[in-house]
C-alpha positions as CSV (number, residue, x, y, z in Angstrom):
1,M,21.3,5.1,-4.9
2,R,22.2,1.6,-3.6
3,Y,20.9,1.2,0.0
4,T,22.7,-1.5,1.8
5,A,22.3,-2.1,5.6
6,P,23.0,-0.4,7.9
7,L,21.8,2.4,6.4
8,S,23.9,5.6,6.6
9,P,21.8,8.5,8.6
10,A,21.7,10.3,4.9
11,E,20.4,7.2,3.7
12,A,18.0,6.4,6.1
13,E,16.5,10.3,5.8
14,R,16.1,9.6,2.1
15,L,14.7,6.3,2.2
16,G,12.3,7.9,4.7
17,K,11.3,10.6,2.6
18,D,10.9,8.4,-0.7
19,I,8.5,6.1,0.9
20,G,6.7,8.7,2.7
21,T,6.2,10.2,-1.1
22,I,5.1,7.1,-2.3
23,I,2.7,6.2,0.6
24,G,1.2,10.1,-0.2
25,I,0.5,9.6,-3.6
26,A,-0.9,6.1,-2.8
27,A,-3.5,7.6,-1.0
28,N,-4.1,10.9,-3.3
29,T,-4.5,8.5,-6.2
30,I,-7.0,6.0,-4.1
31,T,-9.1,9.2,-2.9
32,G,-9.3,9.9,-6.5
33,I,-10.6,6.9,-8.0
34,R,-13.1,6.8,-4.7
35,G,-13.8,10.2,-3.1
36,D,-15.9,8.8,-0.6
37,M,-12.9,7.2,1.4
38,N,-12.5,7.9,5.4
39,I,-9.3,9.4,4.8
40,D,-8.2,8.8,8.5
41,D,-9.0,4.8,8.0
42,L,-7.1,5.1,4.7
43,M,-4.1,6.4,6.3
44,H,-4.3,4.2,8.9
45,A,-4.1,0.9,6.1
46,L,-1.6,2.4,4.2
47,T,0.9,3.2,7.0
48,S,0.5,-0.1,8.6
49,S,3.9,-1.8,9.9
50,A,2.8,-4.4,7.0
51,A,2.4,-1.7,4.4
52,V,5.2,0.1,5.2
53,D,7.4,-2.6,5.0
54,L,6.4,-4.3,1.9
55,T,6.3,-0.8,0.0
56,T,9.7,-0.2,1.3
57,A,11.3,-3.7,0.2
58,R,9.6,-3.1,-3.6
59,Y,11.0,-0.3,-3.5
60,L,14.7,-1.2,-2.4
61,K,14.3,-4.3,-4.6
62,A,13.2,-2.3,-7.7
63,L,16.5,0.3,-6.8
64,E,18.7,-3.1,-6.8
65,E,17.6,-4.2,-10.2
66,G,18.8,-0.7,-11.6
67,H,15.6,0.9,-11.7
68,R,15.8,4.7,-11.5
69,R,14.3,6.1,-8.1
70,E,11.3,7.5,-10.0
71,E,10.5,3.9,-11.9
72,A,11.2,2.7,-8.4
73,A,8.5,4.2,-6.4
74,A,6.0,3.8,-9.1
75,A,6.5,0.1,-9.0
76,A,6.3,0.7,-5.1
77,G,3.0,2.8,-5.4
78,T,1.6,0.7,-8.0
79,G,1.8,-2.6,-5.6
80,L,0.7,-0.3,-2.5
81,V,-2.4,0.7,-4.5
82,F,-3.1,-2.7,-6.0
83,D,-2.8,-4.2,-2.6
84,W,-5.1,-1.7,-1.0
85,A,-7.4,-2.7,-4.0
86,D,-7.1,-6.3,-3.0
87,A,-7.8,-6.3,0.3
88,V,-11.7,-4.2,-0.5
89,L,-12.6,-6.6,-2.9
90,E,-11.7,-9.5,-0.6
91,T,-13.5,-7.7,2.6
92,Q,-16.3,-6.5,0.1
93,D,-16.5,-10.9,-0.8
94,R,-16.8,-11.8,2.7
95,L,-19.2,-9.8,3.6
96,L,-21.5,-10.7,0.8
97,Q,-20.5,-14.6,1.8
98,D,-21.8,-13.9,5.6
99,R,-25.0,-11.8,4.1
100,A,-25.2,-14.9,2.1
101,T,-25.3,-17.4,4.6
102,E,-27.1,-15.5,7.4
103,G,-29.9,-15.5,4.6
104,D,-29.9,-19.0,4.1
105,G,-29.7,-19.7,7.9
106,A,-33.0,-17.7,8.1
107,K,-34.8,-19.4,5.7
108,R,-34.0,-22.6,7.3
């Protein structure tokens, strides 16, 4: 199925279901990797407007490039999981830097 703007009601419904499935599978993947996750926080992150927009854009781009729905969903879902992991790592690095800075200030 090729999506063009504006979407028909059937296309919009299918796109919504596909994106919801992609986000659900990504959430299951992340909780499988990190079982100590707060599910509410994770779902808030994965369903933010930015995450949904980016996931949708990746999915539609893959479809337009001729990939099957399953392949396009896999690409979009993988991107979402990688984005989440990058955000977690950046946050951890920032916290470590903040702690190091606080530690330097305490020594002076």
